[in-house]
C-alpha positions as CSV (number, residue, x, y, z in Angstrom):
1,M,0.0,0.0,0.0
2,T,2.8,2.4,0.9
3,Q,4.5,1.7,-2.5
4,I,1.3,2.6,-4.4
5,V,0.9,5.8,-2.4
6,T,4.5,6.7,-3.2
7,Q,3.9,5.9,-6.9
8,S,0.8,8.1,-6.8
9,L,2.8,11.0,-5.3
10,L,5.5,10.5,-7.9
11,Y,2.9,10.6,-10.7
12,D,1.7,13.9,-9.4
13,R,5.1,15.4,-8.8
14,D,7.3,14.1,-11.6
15,F,5.5,12.6,-14.5
16,V,8.6,11.6,-16.5
17,A,10.2,9.9,-13.4
18,W,6.8,8.1,-12.8
19,C,6.8,6.9,-16.5
20,E,10.4,5.6,-16.3
21,D,9.7,3.9,-13.0
22,T,6.5,2.3,-14.2
23,V,8.2,1.0,-17.4
24,A,11.0,-0.5,-15.3
25,K,8.5,-2.3,-13.1
26,L,6.6,-3.6,-16.1
27,K,9.7,-4.9,-17.8
28,T,10.9,-6.6,-14.6
29,G,7.5,-8.1,-13.8
30,R,6.9,-6.1,-10.5
31,F,3.3,-5.6,-11.3
32,A,2.1,-5.3,-7.7
33,E,4.2,-2.2,-7.3
34,I,2.6,-0.3,-10.2
35,D,0.2,2.5,-9.7
36,I,-2.6,0.9,-11.7
37,N,-5.1,3.8,-11.5
38,S,-2.6,6.3,-12.9
39,L,-1.4,3.8,-15.5
40,S,-5.0,3.1,-16.7
41,E,-5.7,6.9,-16.9
42,E,-2.6,7.4,-19.1
43,I,-3.5,4.6,-21.4
44,E,-7.0,6.0,-21.8
45,G,-5.5,9.4,-22.4
46,L,-3.3,8.0,-25.2
47,A,-6.3,6.6,-27.0
48,G,-8.2,9.9,-26.5
49,R,-5.2,11.8,-27.8
50,D,-5.2,9.8,-31.1
51,K,-8.9,10.2,-31.5
52,R,-8.7,14.0,-30.9
53,E,-5.8,14.2,-33.5
54,L,-7.8,12.2,-36.0
55,K,-10.9,14.3,-35.5
56,N,-9.0,17.6,-35.9
57,R,-7.2,16.4,-39.0
58,L,-10.4,15.2,-40.6
59,R,-12.1,18.5,-39.8
60,L,-9.2,20.5,-41.4
61,L,-9.2,18.1,-44.4
62,I,-12.9,18.6,-45.0
63,N,-12.6,22.4,-44.5
64,H,-9.8,22.7,-47.1
65,L,-11.6,20.4,-49.5
66,L,-14.6,22.7,-49.3
67,K,-12.5,25.7,-50.0
68,G,-10.7,24.0,-52.9
69,I,-14.0,22.9,-54.4
70,Y,-16.2,25.9,-53.8
71,V,-14.1,29.0,-53.3
72,E,-12.9,30.9,-56.4
73,S,-9.5,32.0,-55.2
74,P,-6.7,30.6,-57.4
75,D,-4.0,32.2,-55.3
76,E,-5.1,30.1,-52.4
77,Y,-5.4,26.7,-54.2
78,W,-1.8,25.7,-53.7
79,G,-1.9,26.2,-49.9
80,W,-5.2,24.4,-49.6
81,E,-3.7,21.5,-51.7
82,L,-0.7,21.3,-49.5
83,T,-2.9,21.2,-46.4
84,I,-5.1,18.5,-48.0
85,R,-2.1,16.3,-48.8
86,E,-0.6,16.7,-45.4
87,Q,-3.9,15.9,-43.5
88,R,-4.5,12.9,-45.7
89,R,-0.9,11.7,-45.1
90,Q,-1.3,12.1,-41.3
91,I,-4.7,10.5,-41.2
92,L,-3.4,7.5,-43.2
93,D,-0.4,7.3,-40.8
94,L,-2.7,7.3,-37.8
95,L,-4.9,4.6,-39.4
96,E,-1.9,2.5,-40.2
97,Q,-0.7,2.7,-36.6
98,S,-4.2,2.1,-35.2
99,P,-6.5,0.5,-37.7
100,S,-9.4,0.5,-35.2
101,L,-9.5,4.3,-35.6
102,G,-11.1,3.8,-39.0
103,N,-14.4,3.0,-37.2
104,Y,-14.0,6.2,-35.2
105,L,-13.4,8.2,-38.4
106,V,-16.7,7.0,-39.8
107,E,-18.4,7.7,-36.5
108,V,-17.2,11.4,-36.3
109,F,-17.5,12.3,-40.0
110,A,-20.9,14.1,-39.6
111,K,-19.6,16.2,-36.7
112,C,-16.4,17.0,-38.5
113,W,-18.4,17.9,-41.6
114,E,-20.6,20.3,-39.6
115,D,-17.6,22.0,-38.0
116,A,-15.7,22.3,-41.2
117,L,-18.8,23.7,-43.0
118,T,-19.4,26.2,-40.2
119,D,-15.8,27.4,-40.4
120,A,-15.8,27.6,-44.2
121,R,-19.0,29.7,-44.1
122,E,-17.5,32.0,-41.5
123,D,-14.3,32.4,-43.6
124,Y,-16.2,32.9,-46.9
125,P,-19.7,34.2,-46.1
126,K,-20.5,35.0,-49.8
127,V,-19.8,31.5,-51.0
128,Q,-22.7,29.1,-51.3
129,F,-21.5,25.9,-49.7
130,P,-23.8,22.8,-49.8
131,D,-25.7,21.8,-46.8
132,E,-24.8,18.2,-47.3
133,W,-21.5,16.4,-48.2
134,M,-21.8,15.9,-51.9
135,F,-19.1,13.1,-52.2
136,S,-18.5,9.6,-51.0
137,R,-18.1,9.1,-47.3
138,D,-15.9,6.2,-48.1
139,I,-12.8,6.8,-46.1
140,D,-10.5,5.4,-48.8
141,A,-12.0,7.7,-51.4
142,L,-11.9,10.7,-49.0
143,L,-8.2,10.1,-48.4
144,R,-7.2,9.4,-52.0
145,D,-9.5,10.9,-54.6
146,Q,-8.9,14.2,-56.2
147,L,-12.2,16.1,-55.7
148,W,-11.5,19.1,-58.0
């Protein structure tokens, strides 16, 4: 019990030291000495971090696709294209690292669409953006197809 209290204090006071100590205990099989509550919080946090990153990248991808498709601003196209390529690349990397995130991507598409559309409408109030996504919601198509 004292060991877990000490671990919990270490977690609160020096996160890096807590991580190194926890890894050492995992590698040497000293499981009873591990602060399980903090470890489970950190593991949950890692999954949440990847989900947030994926959601943010999808939102930005859709936003720049909307701009590239509907906004007449040739001077901006190259920047939007670079952003589209980078977001696609980063999303593909996340999905390669954690294929189960593909299900999450499908789950959050509608919310990301709404957010990206709201942002695009705020940025370009004179442009008529569609109320509905006009293209395939297939993730592979979204990440690979040239839409304009």
